[in-house]
TORROVEX-216958 format. One record per residue (C-alpha): x negated, y, z; residue number from 1. Coordinates in steps of 0.5 Angstrom, whole numbers, padded with zeros to 4 digits. Example, Ala and Ser with C-alpha at 12.3 -4.5 7.8 and 13.67 -1.06 7.14 Angstrom:
<atoms>
    xx    yy    zz num
 -0025 -0009  0016   1
 -0027 -0002  0014   2
</atoms>
This chain:
<atoms>
    xx    yy    zz num
  0216  0027  0142   1
  0220  0021  0140   2
  0224  0019  0134   3
  0230  0014  0133   4
  0231  0009  0128   5
  0236  0004  0126   6
  0233 -0002  0122   7
  0237 -0007  0118   8
  0234 -0014  0120   9
  0233 -0019  0115  10
  0237 -0025  0117  11
  0234 -0031  0114  12
  0234 -0038  0114  13
  0227 -0041  0116  14
  0225 -0042  0109  15
  0226 -0034  0108  16
  0227 -0035  0101  17
  0227 -0028  0098  18
  0231 -0025  0093  19
  0229 -0020  0087  20
  0226 -0014  0089  21
  0230 -0008  0087  22
  0227 -0002  0083  23
  0224  0003  0087  24
  0224 -0002  0093  25
  0218 -0005  0097  26
  0218 -0012  0100  27
  0213 -0016  0104  28
  0209 -0022  0103  29
  0206 -0023  0110  30
  0203 -0028  0114  31
  0206 -0029  0121  32
  0202 -0035  0123  33
  0197 -0031  0128  34
  0202 -0030  0134  35
  0198 -0027  0140  36
  0204 -0026  0144  37
  0211 -0029  0146  38
  0217 -0025  0150  39
  0224 -0027  0150  40
  0230 -0022  0150  41
  0237 -0025  0151  42
  0237 -0030  0146  43
  0232 -0028  0142  44
  0225 -0031  0143  45
  0220 -0025  0140  46
  0213 -0027  0137  47
  0208 -0021  0136  48
  0203 -0021  0130  49
  0198 -0016  0128  50
  0203 -0014  0122  51
  0209 -0014  0126  52
  0214 -0018  0130  53
  0219 -0024  0128  54
  0224 -0027  0133  55
  0228 -0033  0133  56
  0235 -0033  0135  57
  0236 -0039  0140  58
  0244 -0039  0139  59
  0244 -0038  0131  60
  0238 -0041  0129  61
  0235 -0036  0125  62
  0229 -0032  0124  63
  0228 -0025  0123  64
  0222 -0021  0121  65
  0221 -0014  0124  66
  0216 -0010  0121  67
  0214 -0003  0118  68
  0218 -0004  0112  69
  0224 -0005  0116  70
  0224 -0001  0123  71
  0217 -0002  0126  72
  0213  0005  0126  73
  0206  0002  0126  74
  0202 -0005  0125  75
  0197 -0008  0129  76
  0201 -0010  0135  77
  0197 -0011  0141  78
  0202 -0012  0147  79
  0209 -0014  0148  80
  0213 -0014  0154  81
  0220 -0015  0156  82
  0225 -0011  0161  83
  0230 -0016  0163  84
  0234 -0011  0166  85
  0235 -0006  0160  86
  0234 -0012  0155  87
  0229 -0008  0151  88
  0222 -0010  0148  89
  0216 -0006  0149  90
  0211 -0006  0143  91
  0204 -0003  0144  92
  0199 -0002  0138  93
  0192 -0001  0137  94
  0193  0007  0136  95
  0197  0008  0142  96
  0203  0008  0139  97
  0209  0005  0142  98
  0216  0002  0140  99
  0222  0000  0144 100
  0226 -0005  0141 101
  0233 -0006  0143 102
  0238 -0010  0139 103
  0238 -0007  0132 104
  0235 -0001  0134 105
  0227  0002  0135 106
  0226  0008  0139 107
  0219  0011  0137 108
  0214  0014  0143 109
  0208  0017  0139 110
  0206  0022  0144 111
  0199  0018  0146 112
  0198  0016  0138 113
  0198  0024  0136 114
  0194  0026  0143 115
  0187  0028  0142 116
  0183  0024  0146 117
  0175  0022  0146 118
  0177  0015  0147 119
  0180  0009  0143 120
  0188  0009  0145 121
  0189  0001  0144 122
  0195 -0002  0149 123
  0192 -0008  0152 124
  0197 -0010  0156 125
  0204 -0008  0159 126
  0207 -0010  0166 127
  0214 -0008  0167 128
  0217 -0007  0174 129
  0224 -0005  0175 130
  0225  0001  0169 131
  0217  0003  0169 132
  0212  0000  0164 133
  0205  0000  0166 134
  0201  0000  0160 135
  0194 -0002  0160 136
  0189  0002  0155 137
  0182  0003  0153 138
  0182  0009  0157 139
  0186  0008  0163 140
  0194  0007  0165 141
  0200  0010  0162 142
  0207  0009  0165 143
  0213  0009  0161 144
  0220  0011  0164 145
  0224  0006  0160 146
  0231  0010  0162 147
  0228  0016  0159 148
  0224  0013  0154 149
  0218  0017  0155 150
  0211  0017  0158 151
  0212  0019  0165 152
  0205  0019  0168 153
  0198  0018  0166 154
  0192  0015  0171 155
  0185  0016  0169 156
  0182  0011  0175 157
  0175  0012  0173 158
  0170  0016  0177 159
  0172  0023  0178 160
  0178  0021  0173 161
  0174  0019  0168 162
  0176  0014  0162 163
  0176  0007  0165 164
  0178  0001  0160 165
  0184 -0003  0163 166
  0185 -0010  0161 167
  0191 -0012  0165 168
  0196 -0009  0171 169
  0200 -0013  0176 170
  0204 -0011  0182 171
  0205 -0015  0189 172
  0210 -0013  0193 173
  0206 -0007  0196 174
  0200 -0006  0191 175
  0198 -0005  0184 176
  0192 -0008  0181 177
  0188 -0006  0175 178
  0183 -0011  0171 179
  0178 -0006  0169 180
  0171 -0006  0165 181
  0168 -0005  0172 182
  0172 -0010  0177 183
  0179 -0010  0180 184
  0182 -0004  0183 185
  0188 -0003  0187 186
  0192  0002  0190 187
  0199  0003  0194 188
  0205  0001  0189 189
  0209  0007  0192 190
  0204  0012  0193 191
  0205  0019  0190 192
  0198  0020  0188 193
  0197  0014  0183 194
  0194  0019  0178 195
  0189  0021  0183 196
  0183  0017  0182 197
  0181  0016  0189 198
  0187  0013  0191 199
  0184  0007  0187 200
  0179  0002  0191 201
  0175 -0003  0188 202
  0178 -0010  0191 203
  0174 -0015  0187 204
  0167 -0018  0190 205
  0163 -0015  0184 206
  0164 -0009  0179 207
  0164 -0014  0173 208
  0169 -0014  0167 209
  0176 -0018  0169 210
  0180 -0020  0163 211
  0187 -0022  0167 212
  0190 -0022  0173 213
  0197 -0024  0176 214
  0200 -0024  0183 215
  0204 -0030  0185 216
  0207 -0030  0192 217
  0203 -0024  0194 218
  0196 -0027  0192 219
  0192 -0025  0187 220
  0189 -0029  0181 221
  0184 -0026  0177 222
  0180 -0028  0171 223
  0173 -0025  0171 224
  0169 -0025  0164 225
  0163 -0030  0164 226
  0161 -0030  0157 227
  0166 -0034  0153 228
  0169 -0037  0159 229
  0174 -0034  0165 230
  0172 -0035  0172 231
  0178 -0036  0176 232
  0179 -0033  0183 233
  0184 -0032  0188 234
  0185 -0026  0193 235
  0188 -0027  0199 236
  0188 -0024  0206 237
  0182 -0019  0204 238
  0178 -0025  0201 239
  0176 -0028  0194 240
  0175 -0035  0193 241
  0172 -0038  0187 242
  0177 -0043  0184 243
  0174 -0046  0177 244
  0172 -0044  0170 245
  0175 -0045  0164 246
  0172 -0045  0157 247
  0175 -0041  0151 248
  0179 -0037  0156 249
  0185 -0033  0153 250
  0190 -0031  0159 251
  0193 -0032  0165 252
  0201 -0032  0166 253
  0206 -0034  0172 254
  0213 -0036  0171 255
  0217 -0039  0177 256
  0211 -0037  0182 257
  0207 -0042  0178 258
  0200 -0041  0175 259
  0199 -0042  0167 260
  0192 -0041  0164 261
  0191 -0041  0157 262
  0185 -0043  0153 263
  0185 -0043  0146 264
  0185 -0051  0146 265
  0189 -0053  0152 266
  0194 -0050  0157 267
  0195 -0052  0164 268
  0200 -0051  0169 269
  0199 -0051  0177 270
  0203 -0052  0183 271
  0202 -0047  0189 272
  0196 -0051  0191 273
  0193 -0049  0185 274
  0193 -0057  0183 275
  0194 -0058  0175 276
  0201 -0061  0175 277
  0202 -0061  0167 278
  0198 -0059  0161 279
  0200 -0057  0153 280
  0194 -0060  0149 281
  0197 -0062  0142 282
  0203 -0061  0138 283
  0206 -0066  0133 284
  0211 -0063  0128 285
  0214 -0068  0124 286
  0209 -0073  0126 287
  0203 -0069  0124 288
  0199 -0066  0129 289
  0196 -0059  0128 290
  0190 -0056  0131 291
  0191 -0052  0136 292
  0189 -0044  0137 293
  0193 -0043  0143 294
  0194 -0035  0145 295
  0200 -0035  0149 296
  0206 -0039  0153 297
  0213 -0037  0155 298
  0217 -0041  0160 299
  0224 -0038  0159 300
  0230 -0039  0164 301
  0232 -0046  0162 302
  0225 -0048  0163 303
  0224 -0049  0155 304
  0217 -0048  0153 305
  0215 -0043  0148 306
  0207 -0043  0145 307
  0204 -0037  0141 308
  0199 -0040  0137 309
  0194 -0036  0133 310
  0194 -0040  0127 311
  0201 -0044  0127 312
  0206 -0039  0129 313
  0211 -0040  0135 314
  0212 -0047  0137 315
  0218 -0050  0141 316
  0215 -0055  0146 317
  0219 -0061  0146 318
  0219 -0068  0149 319
  0221 -0071  0143 320
  0218 -0067  0137 321
  0216 -0060  0137 322
  0219 -0055  0133 323
  0214 -0050  0129 324
  0218 -0043  0128 325
  0214 -0039  0122 326
  0217 -0035  0117 327
  0215 -0037  0110 328
  0209 -0033  0107 329
  0202 -0034  0105 330
  0197 -0038  0109 331
  0194 -0031  0112 332
  0194 -0024  0111 333
  0187 -0024  0107 334
  0188 -0022  0100 335
  0182 -0021  0097 336
  0184 -0023  0090 337
  0191 -0024  0087 338
  0194 -0026  0080 339
  0201 -0026  0078 340
  0205 -0029  0072 341
  0212 -0029  0070 342
  0214 -0034  0075 343
  0208 -0035  0081 344
  0203 -0030  0085 345
  0196 -0033  0087 346
  0192 -0031  0093 347
  0185 -0033  0095 348
  0182 -0030  0101 349
  0175 -0031  0100 350
  0169 -0025  0099 351
  0164 -0023  0094 352
  0158 -0027  0098 353
  0153 -0023  0095 354
  0156 -0016  0098 355
  0159 -0019  0104 356
  0154 -0025  0106 357
  0159 -0029  0110 358
  0163 -0036  0110 359
  0170 -0036  0110 360
  0174 -0043  0110 361
  0177 -0044  0103 362
  0184 -0041  0103 363
  0189 -0041  0097 364
  0197 -0039  0097 365
  0201 -0040  0091 366
  0208 -0037  0091 367
  0213 -0040  0086 368
  0221 -0041  0086 369
  0221 -0036  0093 370
  0217 -0041  0097 371
  0209 -0041  0099 372
  0205 -0047  0098 373
  0198 -0047  0102 374
  0191 -0050  0100 375
  0186 -0050  0106 376
  0180 -0053  0108 377
  0185 -0057  0113 378
  0190 -0059  0109 379
  0187 -0061  0102 380
  0181 -0066  0101 381
  0178 -0062  0095 382
  0177 -0056  0100 383
  0175 -0059  0106 384
  0168 -0056  0106 385
  0169 -0051  0101 386
  0168 -0043  0103 387
  0170 -0036  0100 388
  0175 -0037  0094 389
  0174 -0031  0090 390
  0177 -0031  0084 391
  0183 -0034  0079 392
  0184 -0035  0072 393
  0191 -0037  0070 394
  0191 -0040  0063 395
  0194 -0035  0058 396
  0198 -0041  0055 397
  0200 -0045  0061 398
  0202 -0041  0067 399
  0202 -0048  0071 400
  0194 -0049  0069 401
  0189 -0045  0073 402
  0182 -0044  0076 403
  0179 -0042  0082 404
  0172 -0040  0083 405
  0168 -0040  0090 406
  0162 -0036  0092 407
  0160 -0043  0095 408
  0163 -0049  0093 409
  0164 -0049  0085 410
  0170 -0048  0081 411
  0177 -0052  0083 412
  0182 -0053  0077 413
  0189 -0053  0079 414
  0195 -0056  0075 415
  0202 -0056  0077 416
  0200 -0053  0083 417
  0195 -0059  0085 418
  0188 -0059  0085 419
  0186 -0064  0080 420
  0178 -0063  0079 421
  0173 -0060  0083 422
  0167 -0058  0079 423
  0160 -0057  0083 424
  0153 -0060  0082 425
  0154 -0066  0087 426
  0160 -0069  0082 427
  0159 -0073  0076 428
  0163 -0067  0072 429
  0158 -0062  0074 430
  0156 -0057  0069 431
  0149 -0057  0071 432
  0144 -0063  0073 433
  0145 -0065  0081 434
  0138 -0063  0083 435
  0140 -0055  0081 436
  0144 -0052  0086 437
  0150 -0049  0082 438
  0155 -0047  0088 439
  0155 -0039  0088 440
  0161 -0037  0083 441
  0163 -0030  0083 442
  0168 -0030  0078 443
  0172 -0034  0073 444
  0176 -0031  0066 445
  0180 -0035  0061 446
  0180 -0033  0054 447
  0186 -0034  0049 448
  0184 -0040  0046 449
  0183 -0043  0053 450
  0176 -0043  0054 451
  0173 -0042  0061 452
  0168 -0037  0063 453
  0165 -0037  0070 454
  0160 -0032  0073 455
  0154 -0036  0076 456
  0150 -0033  0081 457
  0144 -0035  0078 458
  0137 -0032  0076 459
  0137 -0036  0070 460
  0144 -0038  0068 461
  0148 -0032  0069 462
  0154 -0035  0065 463
  0157 -0042  0064 464
  0163 -0044  0060 465
  0168 -0050  0059 466
  0171 -0050  0053 467
  0178 -0052  0052 468
  0177 -0058  0048 469
  0171 -0062  0051 470
  0166 -0065  0045 471
  0162 -0071  0046 472
  0158 -0069  0051 473
  0150 -0070  0052 474
  0145 -0067  0056 475
  0145 -0061  0052 476
  0152 -0059  0054 477
  0152 -0061  0061 478
  0159 -0065  0061 479
  0162 -0061  0057 480
  0160 -0054  0060 481
  0155 -0049  0056 482
  0150 -0045  0059 483
  0148 -0038  0057 484
  0141 -0037  0060 485
  0140 -0031  0056 486
  0132 -0033  0057 487
  0130 -0026  0055 488
  0131 -0023  0061 489
  0125 -0019  0064 490
  0123 -0022  0071 491
  0126 -0022  0078 492
  0128 -0015  0078 493
  0132 -0016  0072 494
  0137 -0022  0073 495
  0144 -0019  0074 496
  0149 -0023  0078 497
  0156 -0022  0075 498
  0163 -0020  0079 499
  0169 -0019  0075 500
  0170 -0021  0068 501
  0175 -0019  0063 502
  0176 -0022  0056 503
  0178 -0016  0051 504
  0183 -0017  0046 505
  0177 -0017  0040 506
  0173 -0022  0044 507
  0168 -0019  0048 508
  0167 -0020  0055 509
  0165 -0014  0060 510
  0163 -0016  0067 511
  0161 -0012  0073 512
  0154 -0014  0075 513
  0153 -0013  0083 514
  0145 -0013  0083 515
  0139 -0013  0079 516
  0141 -0008  0077 517
  0148 -0006  0079 518
  0152 -0004  0073 519
  0156 -0006  0067 520
  0154 -0013  0063 521
  0157 -0014  0056 522
  0156 -0020  0052 523
  0159 -0023  0045 524
  0159 -0030  0044 525
  0160 -0029  0036 526
  0165 -0034  0036 527
  0161 -0040  0038 528
  0161 -0041  0045 529
  0157 -0048  0044 530
  0151 -0044  0044 531
  0148 -0037  0046 532
  0143 -0036  0041 533
  0147 -0032  0037 534
  0150 -0028  0042 535
  0149 -0020  0043 536
  0149 -0017  0050 537
  0147 -0011  0054 538
  0147 -0009  0061 539
  0143 -0004  0065 540
  0137 -0008  0065 541
  0130 -0007  0061 542
  0132 -0012  0056 543
  0138 -0012  0051 544
  0138 -0016  0045 545
  0143 -0012  0041 546
  0137 -0007  0039 547
  0139 -0001  0044 548
  0137  0001  0050 549
  0139 -0001  0057 550
  0147  0000  0058 551
  0148  0006  0063 552
  0154  0010  0064 553
  0153  0016  0059 554
  0157  0022  0059 555
  0158  0026  0052 556
  0152  0030  0053 557
  0148  0023  0053 558
  0146  0025  0060 559
  0147  0019  0065 560
  0153  0019  0070 561
  0150  0017  0077 562
  0156  0012  0079 563
  0156  0005  0080 564
  0162  0001  0077 565
  0166 -0003  0081 566
  0172 -0006  0077 567
  0175 -0006  0070 568
  0181 -0006  0066 569
  0183 -0006  0058 570
  0189 -0002  0057 571
  0194 -0003  0051 572
  0190  0002  0047 573
  0184 -0002  0047 574
  0180  0003  0052 575
  0176  0000  0057 576
  0177  0003  0064 577
  0172  0003  0069 578
  0173  0004  0077 579
  0167  0007  0080 580
  0164  0009  0087 581
  0167  0016  0085 582
  0173  0016  0080 583
  0174  0013  0073 584
  0171  0013  0067 585
  0174  0011  0060 586
  0170  0008  0054 587
  0175  0010  0048 588
  0170  0006  0043 589
  0169  0000  0047 590
  0168 -0004  0040 591
  0162  0000  0038 592
  0158 -0002  0045 593
  0153 -0006  0041 594
  0153 -0001  0035 595
  0152  0006  0039 596
  0145  0007  0043 597
  0149  0011  0048 598
  0156  0009  0048 599
  0160  0015  0052 600
  0163  0014  0058 601
  0168  0019  0059 602
  0171  0022  0065 603
  0178  0024  0065 604
  0179  0032  0067 605
  0185  0034  0071 606
  0186  0042  0070 607
  0187  0046  0076 608
  0192  0050  0073 609
  0191  0056  0078 610
  0188  0061  0073 611
  0181  0059  0074 612
  0181  0055  0067 613
  0177  0050  0071 614
  0178  0042  0072 615
  0177  0036  0076 616
  0175  0029  0074 617
  0180  0024  0075 618
  0180  0021  0083 619
  0173  0025  0084 620
  0170  0022  0090 621
  0175  0017  0091 622
  0172  0010  0091 623
  0176  0005  0086 624
  0176 -0002  0088 625
  0181 -0005  0083 626
  0186 -0003  0077 627
  0192 -0006  0073 628
  0196 -0004  0067 629
  0203 -0004  0067 630
  0208 -0005  0061 631
  0208  0002  0060 632
  0200  0003  0059 633
  0200  0006  0066 634
  0195  0005  0071 635
  0196  0003  0078 636
  0189  0004  0082 637
  0187  0001  0088 638
  0182  0005  0092 639
  0178  0004  0098 640
  0181  0009  0103 641
  0186  0013  0099 642
  0192  0008  0098 643
  0195  0007  0091 644
  0196  0011  0085 645
  0200  0010  0079 646
  0197  0015  0074 647
  0200  0016  0067 648
  0197  0012  0060 649
  0192  0018  0059 650
  0190  0019  0066 651
  0192  0026  0066 652
  0198  0026  0071 653
  0199  0022  0078 654
  0206  0019  0078 655
  0206  0016  0084 656
  0201  0016  0090 657
  0202  0011  0096 658
  0199  0011  0103 659
  0200  0009  0110 660
  0203  0016  0111 661
  0208  0016  0106 662
  0210  0009  0105 663
  0210  0002  0108 664
  0203  0001  0106 665
  0200 -0003  0111 666
  0193  0000  0110 667
  0190  0005  0105 668
  0184  0000  0103 669
  0186 -0004  0097 670
  0183 -0010  0095 671
  0187 -0013  0090 672
  0193 -0011  0085 673
  0197 -0016  0081 674
  0203 -0014  0076 675
  0209 -0019  0075 676
  0210 -0018  0067 677
  0217 -0020  0067 678
  0220 -0016  0073 679
  0215 -0010  0074 680
  0214 -0012  0081 681
  0207 -0009  0083 682
  0203 -0013  0089 683
  0198 -0009  0093 684
  0193 -0013  0097 685
  0190 -0009  0103 686
  0186 -0011  0108 687
  0192 -0012  0113 688
  0196 -0016  0108 689
  0201 -0016  0102 690
  0206 -0011  0100 691
  0210 -0010  0093 692
  0213 -0004  0090 693
  0218 -0006  0084 694
  0216 -0001  0079 695
  0220  0001  0073 696
  0215 -0002  0067 697
  0215 -0009  0065 698
  0212 -0012  0059 699
  0216 -0011  0052 700
  0219 -0016  0048 701
  0217 -0018  0041 702
  0225 -0018  0039 703
  0231 -0016  0042 704
  0234 -0023  0043 705
  0234 -0023  0051 706
  0236 -0016  0053 707
  0241 -0015  0059 708
  0243 -0010  0063 709
  0245 -0011  0071 710
  0249 -0010  0075 711
  0254 -0010  0070 712
  0259 -0009  0071 713
  0257 -0003  0076 714
  0262 -0003  0082 715
  0265  0003  0085 716
  0261  0002  0092 717
  0254  0001  0088 718
  0249  0007  0089 719
  0243  0004  0086 720
  0240  0004  0079 721
  0242  0001  0073 722
  0237 -0003  0069 723
  0236 -0005  0062 724
  0231 -0010  0061 725
  0228 -0015  0055 726
  0227 -0009  0051 727
  0221 -0008  0045 728
  0216 -0004  0048 729
  0217  0004  0047 730
  0224  0003  0045 731
  0228  0009  0044 732
  0234  0009  0048 733
  0241  0012  0047 734
  0247  0011  0052 735
  0254  0014  0050 736
  0261  0013  0052 737
  0266  0010  0047 738
  0267  0016  0043 739
  0260  0016  0042 740
  0258  0022  0046 741
  0251  0022  0049 742
  0250  0021  0056 743
  0243  0019  0057 744
  0237  0019  0052 745
  0230  0016  0054 746
  0224  0012  0051 747
  0223  0005  0055 748
  0218  0004  0060 749
  0215 -0002  0057 750
  0220 -0007  0056 751
  0225 -0003  0061 752
  0229  0003  0062 753
  0233  0005  0069 754
  0239  0010  0069 755
  0242  0013  0075 756
  0249  0013  0072 757
  0249  0020  0071 758
  0250  0025  0065 759
  0246  0030  0062 760
  0249  0035  0067 761
  0247  0030  0073 762
  0254  0028  0074 763
  0256  0021  0075 764
  0259  0019  0069 765
  0267  0017  0069 766
  0269  0010  0069 767
  0269  0006  0062 768
  0265  0002  0057 769
  0258  0005  0056 770
  0254  0003  0050 771
  0246  0002  0050 772
  0243  0003  0043 773
  0236  0001  0042 774
  0231  0002  0037 775
  0224  0000  0036 776
  0218  0005  0035 777
  0218  0004  0027 778
  0225  0003  0027 779
  0225 -0003  0024 780
  0229 -0007  0029 781
  0235 -0005  0033 782
  0241 -0007  0038 783
  0247 -0005  0042 784
  0249 -0008  0049 785
  0255 -0005  0053 786
  0255 -0003  0061 787
  0262 -0003  0064 788
  0262  0002  0070 789
  0268  0002  0075 790
  0268  0009  0079 791
</atoms>
């Protein structure tokens, strides 16, 4: 089975500035820093990462990205190789998929991907001889005929034709060798019986795992696995010779009959006697030295040196100043939490430290004015010892002001895209005495008055608050911070650790507790943030001060719903939507949370419409990780393993459903969502990276003062959608020709409508001027604008 795709490469400058995404279109926001392989085809240097390829044209000096979005058939590239005679780049994936890239065309060979095997199918390495490509896999070797563009043979070389993992293949003038999990096997290259396992004989001195091998002047050089090191050996005249051992070993390469060894911190070049004659151990980019993480090296026909780096992209090594070649993007593809404003996208790469107790070095990326800015432990002194950045609170009054929390290192305050303050116990601005360990903050949120609420992972101080205007401080408010100890909690089994928090439109705060106990935590400051003595709070523990029982998920019959809350969102009706381990529940009377003994958590029912009269619960048996509400009050729902859903405002209709099988999504595991309120662009953070989809809904405007239509005029060759933005929410829209005949009528989706340029009969309207009339929901305001259409 084969498929042929022609893709439009994005011809970009090195800054790769992005234009606005068209409605209904996808855009990637990926990091290509993790380069693991480098190859050259004609004048293009290709660098492979797990999310796709990028190439550098050495003649035109341009960078092109090639991903699943614009041509590749998959993600998780594991190996690439070049056929110089056919000018083809062979791309192998971790699931056995294969692409052949030639100029602007991609030919897909998915046979192995779709074949049922009792083994993984990862393509570990590709070795090209003439018009054949030998692909080392986790079960054996497959052979590609590059002319016919098909798999021509399969070699299962384990005992009795069993599966045997092959790490690399190489050839000499008369033999083929395979570095396997059980030694090095060899066979006559021209044998007609290479698919028969007994043709392959063990040629290594042991049956340990071998990682890589190359043939230089018909002598075999191989690397045996030795912990984190590679034991380098030479095979000549039937004898093995131990040469040396390399720590942090990555790979072997050979160019111009000379050996190159790659370790993560140094690359050595050897002469024919295997003596070191050159090395690469550092880069200098515009006078700045980068920490190396070598993964590959390419020496081209001009003896130019190209280095793949697992942290820094592609580097051209020069005698004067090295050149870093890297498409613009976030610092990595970890997108644990995102936040969007009209002019920026914020991304942090940390984790919930309680749920995933590991340490991820601090990392934040900000996209503004089509350029990314990175904050990491390597380039910012504030973050030098910080870990696990995990939440973002953008000031609702000033999008250039934000706070980022850390499940290890306190809170960082940003102003104008710079870190200006670090709040932690060892600093003078700490909210709590330095003797108290205050580092584990699992969430931050700001209210409309600029007060910052932080979830402190502490048994005794669950909430800390930084007011907008710092009062004269004393020991009671800890350098301007207020501490909510809620000291009536009952013992070690009743000390909630909160995660996500939202501030409702009426001033309550709703949180998710991730332990002791798991459930909702709701509190009301009663308008006095300086004290918690008059607060109301309810949660799933035994002690609540609202006069009610513990807060559980109850249905309409007063029965407990055995689900765990994971995420929260307030919609435009003031309803609270709660994503759980199995679907969604909705609180339609959330303002009464402290007045009702058993507030109802309703599950939306979806009729089956099969004559049975039965219904299913919305997204039943689907874990919901994150939700976002767009300008039309529709809900975007990100799931643990089912991709993304767009559901109607009441949840009864699924409008869109995106997964890896029907969209460019990189993964069906969605960690974060964010929506640009001005453009309607929906950012989807997966465990593989970020993509966005330009939705049809934006936030409504308070007046009609900023209405515009685009494109305008509509030229004859334009086939896309016509958009009118700047509308008031839920506007009634009528589009007429100049005589007043209605050709289109609808309500706006939030503050925007899209029109396909067709009339009520699905016919393209004629050339002319068309009038767009808009009236707000109560008819108190209206406006008219014009669109010129040229056919």
